[in-house]
C-alpha positions in Angstrom: -19.4 -5.3 13.2 -15.9 -5.3 14.4 -13.8 -2.0 14.2 -13.7 1.2 15.8 -15.1 3.1 13.0 -18.5 1.2 12.6 -19.9 -1.3 10.1 -20.2 1.5 7.5 -16.6 1.6 7.1 -16.1 -2.0 6.7 -18.8 -2.1 4.1 -17.1 0.8 2.3 -13.9 -1.1 2.3 -15.3 -4.4 1.1 -17.1 -2.3 -1.6 -13.6 -0.7 -2.7 -12.1 -4.1 -2.9 -14.7 -5.7 -5.1 -13.8 -6.8 -8.4 -14.6 -9.4 -11.1 -12.0 -11.8 -9.1 -13.0 -10.8 -5.6 -16.4 -11.1 -4.3 -16.7 -9.7 -0.6 -19.5 -11.2 1.6 -20.6 -9.1 4.7 -21.6 -10.8 8.0 -23.7 -8.9 10.3 -27.2 -8.3 11.7 -30.4 -8.2 9.6 -31.0 -4.8 8.0 -27.4 -3.8 7.8 -27.0 -1.6 4.6 -24.3 -3.6 2.6 -24.6 -1.5 -0.5 -25.7 -4.3 -2.5 -23.1 -6.9 -1.1 -24.2 -10.4 -0.1 -25.0 -10.3 3.6 -25.0 -13.4 6.1 -27.1 -12.7 8.9 -25.5 -12.8 12.4 -27.3 -11.2 15.3 -25.0 -11.1 18.0 -21.7 -9.0 18.4 -18.5 -9.7 20.5 -17.2 -6.6 22.1 -13.5 -5.6 22.1 -13.4 -5.9 26.0 -14.9 -9.3 26.1 -13.0 -12.5 27.2 -12.2 -14.2 23.9 -12.9 -17.7 24.6 -15.9 -17.2 26.5 -17.3 -14.9 24.1 -16.8 -17.2 21.1 -18.3 -20.2 23.0 -21.3 -18.0 24.3 -22.1 -16.2 21.2 -21.8 -18.8 18.3 -24.0 -16.5 16.2 -21.9 -13.4 16.5 -20.8 -11.8 13.1 -17.2 -12.9 14.1 -17.8 -16.5 14.8 -20.3 -16.9 11.7 -17.7 -15.4 9.5 -15.0 -18.0 10.6 -17.6 -20.6 10.2 -18.2 -19.5 6.7 -14.7 -20.5 5.8 -14.7 -23.5 7.9 -17.7 -24.7 6.0 -16.5 -23.8 2.7 -18.9 -20.9 2.0 -16.0 -18.5 1.7 -12.4 -18.9 0.8 -11.1 -16.4 3.6 -12.3 -14.1 6.5 -11.2 -10.6 7.3 -12.0 -9.2 10.6 -11.3 -5.9 12.6 -12.7 -7.0 15.7 -11.4 -8.6 19.0 -8.1 -10.1 18.0 -8.3 -12.7 20.9 -11.9 -13.8 19.8 -10.7 -13.9 16.2 -7.9 -16.3 17.2 -10.3 -18.4 19.3 -13.0 -18.5 16.6 -10.6 -19.5 14.0 -9.2 -22.5 16.2 -12.8 -23.6 16.6 -14.3 -23.0 13.2 -11.5 -23.3 10.9 -9.0 -25.5 12.9 -5.3 -26.0 12.7 -3.3 -27.6 9.9 -2.5 -31.1 10.8 0.7 -31.1 13.1 0.7 -27.4 13.7 1.1 -26.6 17.4 0.2 -22.9 17.4 -0.9 -20.6 14.5 0.9 -17.4 14.2 0.3 -13.9 13.3 2.3 -12.8 10.5 2.7 -9.0 9.8 4.2 -7.2 7.0 7.0 -4.6 7.9 7.4 -1.8 5.5 11.1 -1.6 5.8 13.5 0.8 3.7 15.1 -1.9 1.6 11.8 -3.8 0.9 8.9 -5.5 2.9 9.8 -8.1 5.4 7.6 -10.5 7.5 7.4 -10.5 11.3 6.0 -13.6 13.1 4.5 -14.2 15.7 3.1 -10.7 16.2 0.7 -11.6 19.0 -1.2 -14.9 18.7 1.0 -16.8 21.5 2.4 -14.7 24.4 4.2 -17.7 25.2 6.3 -20.1 23.0 8.6 -23.0 22.7 11.8 -23.1 20.6 9.9 -25.7 18.4 7.1 -23.2 17.8 9.6 -20.6 16.5 11.0 -23.2 14.1 7.4 -23.6 12.9 7.0 -20.0 12.5 10.1 -19.6 10.3 8.8 -22.3 7.9 5.5 -20.6 7.7 7.2 -17.2 7.2 9.3 -18.9 4.4 5.9 -19.7 2.6 4.6 -16.3 3.3 7.7 -14.6 1.8 7.8 -16.7 -1.3 4.1 -16.4 -2.2 3.1 -12.9 -0.9 6.5 -10.9 -1.1 7.7 -12.7 -4.1 11.1 -13.6 -2.5 12.6 -16.7 -4.3 15.0 -17.7 -1.2 13.8 -15.9 1.8 16.5 -15.2 4.5 15.5 -16.0 8.0 16.8 -14.2 11.1 15.7 -14.6 14.9 14.8 -11.5 16.7 17.2 -10.9 19.8 19.0 -8.6 21.9 22.3 -8.9 19.9 23.4 -10.5 16.7 25.9 -12.8 18.4 24.7 -16.4 18.6 25.0 -16.5 22.3 22.9 -13.5 22.9 19.4 -13.7 24.3 17.3 -15.5 26.7 16.8 -19.1 26.8 13.9 -19.3 24.4 16.1 -17.5 21.9 19.2 -19.7 22.4 17.2 -22.8 22.1 15.4 -21.6 18.8 18.9 -20.4 17.5 20.2 -23.8 17.7 17.1 -25.5 16.2 17.0 -22.9 13.4 20.7 -23.4 12.6 20.2 -27.2 12.3 17.4 -26.7 10.0 17.3 -26.8 6.1 16.1 -23.0 6.3 18.2 -20.0 5.1 18.9 -18.9 8.6 21.6 -16.2 8.9 21.6 -15.4 12.7 20.1 -13.0 14.9 18.7 -9.6 14.2 18.0 -6.6 16.7 15.0 -4.4 16.9 16.7 -1.5 15.5 17.0 -3.4 12.1 13.2 -4.1 11.7 12.8 -0.8 9.6 16.0 -1.5 7.7 14.8 -4.9 6.6 16.5 -7.0 9.1 15.7 -10.2 7.0 13.0 -11.4 4.7 11.4 -13.2 7.5 12.0 -12.3 11.2 10.8 -14.8 13.9 10.0 -14.2 17.6 7.6 -15.4 20.1 4.1 -13.5 20.2 4.8 -11.3 23.2 8.0 -9.9 22.0 6.7 -9.6 18.4 3.5 -7.8 19.6 5.5 -5.1 21.7 8.0 -4.7 18.9 5.0 -4.2 16.2 3.2 -1.5 18.4 6.4 0.2 19.0 7.0 0.6 15.4 3.5 1.5 14.8 3.7 4.3 17.4 7.1 5.6 16.5 6.3 5.8 12.8 3.0 7.6 13.5 4.4 10.1 15.9 7.3 10.8 13.7 5.2 11.7 10.9 2.7 13.7 12.8 5.7 15.7 14.3 7.2 16.4 11.1 3.8 17.8 9.8 3.3 20.0 12.8 7.1 21.3 12.5 6.5 22.0 8.8 3.1 24.0 9.4 4.5 25.8 12.4 6.3 28.7 10.6 5.9 30.3 7.0 9.6 29.2 6.4 8.5 25.7 7.2 5.4 25.9 5.2 7.3 26.9 2.2 9.9 24.0 2.7 7.0 21.8 3.1 5.9 22.5 -0.3 9.2 21.5 -1.8 9.4 18.2 0.1 5.8 17.3 -0.3 6.2 14.6 -3.1 9.0 13.0 -0.9 7.0 13.2 2.2 3.9 11.6 0.5 5.9 8.7 -0.9 7.5 8.2 2.6 4.0 8.3 4.4 2.5 5.8 1.8 5.5 3.4 2.2 5.3 3.3 5.9 1.6 3.6 6.3 0.1 0.1 8.0 -3.1 0.7 5.6 -0.9 -0.4 2.7 -1.4 -3.9 3.6 -4.4 -3.6 5.5 -4.0 -6.6 8.0 -2.0 -9.7 9.0 -2.4 -13.4 8.2 -3.1 -15.9 10.9 -1.0 -18.7 9.6 -1.2 -22.4 10.4 -4.9 -22.8 9.8 -6.8 -25.1 7.3 -8.4 -21.8 5.8 -7.1 -18.4 5.4 -7.9 -15.5 7.9 -6.7 -12.0 8.0 -6.7 -9.9 11.1 -7.0 -6.2 10.6 -6.3 -3.3 13.0 -9.1 -2.1 15.1 -8.9 1.5 13.9 -8.8 0.3 10.3 -10.1 2.8 7.5 -12.0 1.7 4.4 -8.7 1.8 2.6 -7.2 -0.6 5.2 -10.0 -2.9 4.9 -10.0 -3.0 1.2 -6.2 -3.8 1.2 -6.9 -6.5 4.0 -9.5 -8.0 1.5 -7.0 -7.9 -1.3 -4.6 -9.5 0.9 -6.9 -12.4 1.7 -7.7 -12.8 -2.0 -3.9 -12.8 -2.9 -3.4 -15.6 -0.2 -6.2 -17.7 -1.8 -4.8 -17.1 -5.4 -1.4 -18.2 -4.2 -2.7 -21.1 -2.2 -0.9 -20.1 0.9 -2.7 -22.9 3.0 -1.8 -25.6 0.6 1.8 -24.4 0.3 2.0 -24.3 4.1 0.6 -27.8 4.2 3.3 -28.9 1.9 6.1 -27.2 3.6 5.2 -28.4 7.1 6.7 -31.8 6.5 7.0 -34.8 9.0 10.4 -33.5 10.0 9.1 -30.1 11.0 6.1 -31.6 13.0 8.3 -33.8 15.2 7.9 -31.1 17.9 4.8 -32.8 19.5 1.1 -32.4 19.7 -0.8 -29.2 18.9 -1.4 -27.0 22.0 -4.0 -24.2 22.2 -2.7 -20.6 22.4 -4.2 -18.4 24.9 -6.3 -15.7 23.2 -5.2 -12.0 24.2 
C-alpha cells in the first residue's frame, strides 16, 4: 500500500518482475486486485506522514509491518516497499532484526556514475553516526560491491569536503583513521563533485550527509534532463538537432535513471529488505524486486555475516537508529 502511485502500480511492477525464479507475494487489504499473485491480507496502512516507531507498534497488521514479518518468519526471502522509509526501518528492526553485532543498519544506494556504478552508504538510515559505524558501513559496502556490482576488489573512499586526510569534521577525521588502519582497500577521501564520476566503488558517509547528497544528485539529474528536453523542443532548429542526438540522449537518460536499480538495500539485517522511492513507477518496482532477488541469489546476508568478524564488531553493543 506504500507508494505515491497507488497499489495498482505496485502490483503491476510485481507482475513485471515475476518469472520462474522470482515469485512476488503482495501484502495488502482483502479484495485487493493482485492480478493472480498471492495475497497476504493486512487490513491497516501506515501513511507517509505518520511517526515511524509509533505507527509500527500501533499498527502491527499494516501491510508494511506484515511484509517485514513475512521475511522474519521465513514466509518470504526478501521484502520490497515504497512506503514510509522511517517506518520501514523501524519494522525491519522489529520483525527482521539486526545481524549479530551490527550497531546500525545502513541504506546502500547504487549511484549510476559515468565510469560504472558505485554504492553510497549510509543514504539515510542514521542521521547521526559514530566513526565505528562508518567502518562497519565500509565492510557492508564491500560485500555489496562484490556480490551486486561484480567488483573483485572494491575501492573504498570516505565522503568529505576535501581529498586531504586532514579535511573534514570530527566524525570524518576519526572515521578516516579507522578506515586507514583496517584491512579494507581504503584509498582516502572523495568529494561530492566526484560521485557521478565514480569517486570509488564504495563511498561511505553518515546518513544525514548521504541523504542530502543523494537527493541533490537525483534533483540535479532530473532537472538537467528536463531542461535539455525543453531546450530541444523550444525551436525548429532544436527539434531537428534533437532527432540527431535522440539515441545518445536516450542512452544517457537510461544510464542516469534511478528506476534502473529501483531501490536500495537496508544492509545489516538478518534478512533482505529493499527500500524503493515513494514515487516509484512499475518499472522501478519491478527492478527493485529483481534487486531483492539478486541479493537472495548471492546470499548477501550470509556474506555480510561472514564479513563482519569479531574484529569489526569491537565497536560496542548495537544501538537503535532514529527512524526519519
